C-alpha positions in Angstrom: -199.0 36.0 -129.7 -201.8 38.1 -130.6 -203.1 37.3 -134.2 -205.4 39.5 -136.2 -209.1 38.5 -136.9 -210.4 37.5 -140.4 -212.6 40.7 -140.6 -210.5 44.0 -141.0 -211.5 47.8 -140.5 -211.7 48.0 -144.1 -214.9 47.2 -145.7 -214.4 44.0 -147.9 -211.0 43.1 -146.7 -210.4 39.7 -145.1 -207.2 38.2 -143.8 -206.2 34.7 -144.1 -203.0 32.7 -143.9 -201.2 30.4 -141.5 -200.1 33.4 -139.1 -203.9 34.5 -138.8 -205.5 31.7 -137.2 -204.8 31.6 -133.3 -205.3 28.0 -132.6 -202.4 26.5 -134.5 -198.8 27.9 -135.0 -198.0 28.4 -138.4 -199.0 25.3 -140.3 -201.0 24.1 -143.4 -203.8 23.4 -141.0 -203.8 27.1 -139.6 -203.8 28.5 -143.1 -207.0 26.2 -144.1 -208.9 27.1 -141.0 -208.0 30.9 -141.3 -209.3 30.7 -145.0 -212.3 29.2 -143.8 -212.9 32.0 -141.2 -212.1 34.6 -143.7 -214.8 33.0 -146.3 -217.5 32.7 -143.4 -216.9 36.6 -142.7 -217.2 37.4 -146.2 -220.5 35.4 -146.7 -222.0 36.7 -143.4 -221.3 40.4 -144.5 -222.8 39.7 -147.9 -225.9 38.6 -146.3 -225.5 34.8 -147.7 -226.2 31.8 -145.5 -223.4 29.4 -145.2 
């Protein structure tokens, strides 16, 4: 199943959730990892080093 990336075409909008992480099925682990990916994308876009 193809899943969306954390970064969207709309500036400042990021996706996170168990359905958005490609390495895991719909689980809490997938939700947590996609949240980390979305936060990392937001920080990168803001020019803040992680």
